[in-house]
Every structure is written in C-alpha cells, then in structure tokens.
N, C-alpha and C positions, 0 to 999 in steps of 0.2 A: 886243810880248804877255806876255815872262818877267816885264819889270818891272812889268805893270799884275796879274799873277796874286801878283807877289811882295807887290805894295803892298795886296792884296784880304787875303792870307793876314796879313800884320803886323795887319792893323784886327782883322779876326775874333781873334786871338791876346790883342790889347788888349783887347777885350770881354770874353774867357772870364776873363782875368785879372782886370778890372775888378769883373767877376760873382763869380769866386770868394773876393775881399777881402770882397766886401760880406758874401756868404755866409759867410765866417770871421767877420767880427765880429759878428752876429746869433747865430749859435753861441754864442760868448764871453758874449755878454749874455744868453741863454738859461741856459746854466750857472751863471750867476752870479746868476740870479734862482732857481735850485733846480730847473731842468728834467731831466729823468734824459737820459741818453744816448743818441743817435740809435740806436744798435745794440741798445738794449734795445725789447721787443717790447709795447707796450702796449693794453690792450683796448679799443675802442670803446664807447662806451657805445652806441649802435646804435638806431635808432626804435623797437626793440621795448619793452614795458611791464616798467617796475622790479619786483622783489619785493618785498612788504612785509616788514618786519620784525617776526616773529613775537616778541609782546608781550603779558603774562598780567596787565599793569595793568587795572585798571576803565576808566580811559579810554579804552585801545585796546578792549577789549571794547564798548563802548558804539559806537565810531567804525566798527569793523567788523561793526556788526548790519546789518539792512537800512534803507536809508535811510527809508522811512516810518515806521521802530519806534522811530528815535534820538530825536526831540522827547520821547516817552512816556519813555524811560529816562533823559535828562536833567532831565526834570520829576520823577520819582523823585530826582533824583540820585545814579544809579547809579556816574555817574564820579568821584563825590566819596563813598566809601564809611566816610570816616570820622566822619561822623552816623551812621551807622548801626552803629560799632563803640560808639561812645560812648553808646547806646541800649542796647545787647546787653549791655554789658559788666557791669551792673549784675544782670541778669540772672542773670547765670556767675556772679556773688559769691553770691547768695542762694539758687542753687541747689546750691553748691557747701558752703555751710555748712549746707544741709538733708541732705546726704548722711550716710548712715552711718559710724559711725566705722571706719576703716580700708577706705571706699569712694570710688571715683571718682566724680562726679558725673554724675546721670542721662544718658547719652546721648541718649535718645529725646525726653527735655525741652530738653537743649542744642538738638538740631534743631529742635523746634518753634517754642524762643522766636529763635531764629536766622532762621527764615521770619517769623515775625511781627515780629523789629525791621526785616528788610527793607521788610514792607508797610507798616508804621505808620509807618514814617520816610518812606517816600513819598509814604503819605494827606497827613502833615502839609506836606509841601514842598508836595503839591497845593493844600491849603488856604491856606497863605501865599501862593503867587503869585496865589492865585485874589483874595485880598485885597488884593494888594499892585502889581495888574497895572498901575494909574495911576502908581504911585512907581516901577515896574520900567524904565518908559519913559524917565525922565527922569533915569537915573543909568549911566554909561557901565558899571561893574563889574556892572551887571543889566539891561540892555536888551537882550541875547540872552538871556534866558531863553526858552524856550519862548512862554509865555502869550503874555508882553511884545513878543516879536517876532512874533507873528500868526502862530506854525506851528500853535499849536491852539489852536480856538475856545473861549470857555466852556463851550458844551454839550458839546463831547467832553472839556474839563476835569470837569464835573459825572460824565460815563458814567462815565470812568476813573478817578474817586474812588469811586464806586459801586463800581465790579469790584475797587478795591485793599480796602475795607474790609469787601464782601463774602468775599474770600478769609483776611482779617485773620478778619472771626468763625468762619469754618472753623477756622482754628487753635485759636482759642479756645474754640472747643466741643467741643475735644479736652479740655479742664481738664476737673477736678473743680467741681460749679455754686458751691462758694464763689468760686473763681475767674473763675469766669466773672462773677459778679456785680462782683467785685472788679475784674477787665477791663474791662467797660461803662462803670464808674465813670469810668475816664480816659478817656473819650472826649467828656467835656466838654472837658476842659483841650485835648487835643488839636484841638478846633474853636474855643476861644477864646482859646488864647496866642498867634496872631498879632496880636491886635488890642492886647496889654498894652503895646506900646511904645508907642503913642498917650496911657498916660496914667499911666505909672510912667516914671521915670529907670533903675530896677532892671531890666533885661529878663531880666537873667540869672536872676532867680528865678524868672518865671513862665512866660516866651516862648522860643520857639525864633528869634525874628526877631528881632534886635535893632536896639536904635537908634531916635529919631526919624527920623521923614522927612524932615526937614530936615538932618540932617547922614549920612544913610544911605551915603553914599559912602567914608564915614572910619569904616562900622560893617560887621560880619558878622554871618552868620546865627546868634545866640546860641543854644545849645542849651537848652533849655526844664531848668532843673532840678527843677520840681515832676513834670514828664510823662516828661523823661529817665531818670528815676530810678525811676518807679513800678513797673519789674521788680524791684526790690530787694522791694516787698510782692511781688509778685505770684507770682517765683519759688518762695520758699519756701511759698507757700500751695497751689502746686501739687503740690508734691512732700509737703507735711504736710497740706494738705487743710484749712486753718488758717493764720492769720497767728500768731506770737510776738510780743508787742512785746517783748519783752526784746531780742530778736534784730532782728527786722522794722525798727523804731524809730530805733535809731543808725544801723543801715546806709543806711536813708532819708535822714535828714539829713547824716549823714556824705558822700555822694553829692552831694546837694543841695548842701553848703559846697564840694565838689570840682569841682562843675558852673561855681559861681560864682568859683572862682578862676583855674580855666584861660579861662574865658570874659573876665574881666576882664584879666587878664594880655595873651590875644589882641587887646582893642580898644586896648590902650596900644601893640603893638607895631604893629599897624597905622600910627601915625603914621612911623613908622624903615623898613616895608617898602613896596616898589614895588607898590600896588594895580592896576594892569595887569599884574601878572604875578601871575593866582591860583595857579600851581604854586608860586611863593614861599613863599608864604600855607600852603597846604596843606603842606608838605614841614616848614615849622617845626610847624604845629598837630598831625601826627602822632602826637608823640610822648607825647601822652596816651592815644595805644590801647596803646602799650610800656606805660606805666605800670598800665594799665586790667589790662595780661595779666599784668605782674608781681604783683599784688593777687591774681589768679584763680591763679597758680602757688604763691603762698604760701597761699592757702585750701586748697588740695588737698593741699601736702605737709603743712599743719596737722592737717589731717585723716586724713591715714595714719599719722602721727607718734601720732596720738591714741590708735589701736587697739594700736600697739606697748607706749605705755606700758602701757595697759587692762591688754594680754594680762602686761607685768612684774608689774604691780600684783596680779594673778588667782592667778598662782604664787606668787609672792611670800607671798598669804594662803594659799592653799593649805599650802605647806611649815610656815610656822607652826603651822596646824592639825594637822599630822604630827606635829610635836614636842612639841606639845603633850599630843596622846594618848600 
C-alpha cells in the first residue's frame, strides 16, 4: 500500500518538475523577446471604447464632424487647407501693402478675406469635381472623392455649390462697389479653370486642377495662377477703394510666377513621391504656406519701419527749420 502511494507521489513530482521546467523556458524566451517581468502589473486593454487622441489638424476636425457632413467638408477640401492658404496669402499681402504707414493690416479685412478664401476655394473644388467626376472614378488617387465615390449626387453638389457662392456673395457685398465688381469678375475664372487642362500644357497658369486626364494619376490639383492670385488686386481695392496699377499689377504677376514655380516643382516631385500616400505630398507642399507667411511678415515689418523713418525725417526737417530761424 505504501509502495503504491509512494509511486503516485513520485509520478506527481515528475509532472510538476516537467511543468516548472517548461514554464521557466517560456519565461526566459518571453524576456528575451522584450516582455516585462511577470511581477509588474500591466493594465488590460479591456472591452471598453478607446479614447480618441485630441488633434487640431484639419483632417482630424473633418473626421470628428457628424458623418453626414463629412463628404461635404471633404468636397470643400477642408481636410487639406493648404489650397485655402495659397488663395488667402496674396490677399494678405495686398491688404498689408495698403495699410497706412506705421499701422498693422486691417484685421476686419483680413477676417473677411479669410472667410471668402475658404468659401471660394470650396466652390472651386466643387466645380472641379463636378467637371471631372468621370475621370476621377478611373484614378486611384481621386476615386474616393465624394462625387466620384457616389457619396454626393450631382444635384446635391449643385445645391451645395449654390450655398457656398451665396455665402461668398454675402462676404463680397461687405466691400465697396469697385471691389464688388472686381470680385464678381473673377467668377468666370473660377468656373472655367477646371476645363483648361483639356486644351493647354500649362495648367499652372490658368487652372486649379492640373494635368491632362490621361496622365492625371501623375499630377495634382494645380493651383490657378490667374485665379488664386486675384486677391492681390482685390485686397488693395477693398482698402483703398480702387486699384493702383503701380502696386497691384507687379504684386499680381509676381504671385502668378510664384504659382507657376511651386506647381511645376510639385509636379516633378510627384515622380519621386509615393502617390498612394497623400500625406507625404501634402507635408512637402505646406512649405509654400511658410514662405507666404514670411512674405507677409516682411510687408508688415516694412510698413512699421516706414513710419519710424518718416518720423525721423520729420524731426530732422523741423530741427533744420528751427536752426535756420
């Protein structure tokens, strides 16, 4: 009897020893792979919902919007605000140049033009996607756009376009009559520039959606040279009441050349970038916004320095008059 029990105990000890050795080897392998010691407590993921990381990027704001609203926000390209910046910056340059010496740019005008830039860029993208919906369906890079993907119908696109243009008209009516007429004149460019890629190899000059439909996968949304820099004329007239050709025309044509340069460089970069990673392209393209802001800063500082030099010249003149007396 004792012999049977002793044999059972021996077999039990052998099983425990074998199990302990196997667990020890597993623990050694786990630690070698970087697993934490078993004595350290690790919080479990749990079945509950995960918290979203707080982000203020444009794409995150669009993704956090109500789901029925998201296709319309993407149609306006609110998730890619660089185009809005490139439309807005020439306006800020012109407003800054029109400011009185020693004064900052008119904040009211800056806010009006900022609102108008968002609306008009959205309207331009809506018109572009309506024109190109058949081509967008055939290109990997553009097939997920709201109209091409069927998230928004053509009829709803027309309604949405009308709403954007109506709001933009409300902004335009806040300006003087000269600026209202000048701003209305740009509407022809806004409507026709998506078609120019079908008739020219210089889409950077006259349109905002570049490239031939045949090579569309290797091109991007070219920002219109003529349309995107119209604010260089409109900003000055909104402040001064009319355009000064000696100031507005050089600024306007300089903006067009800037657009030609950065869009041409971008088109060549497409061949070296991964077109299936849009964020890679946009990260490299946002340097143009930085350049535009540097130009604006230079205009503002130059205007403030202009007043300082004027004061010094006036004091020098007054002192000379006193001495002569």
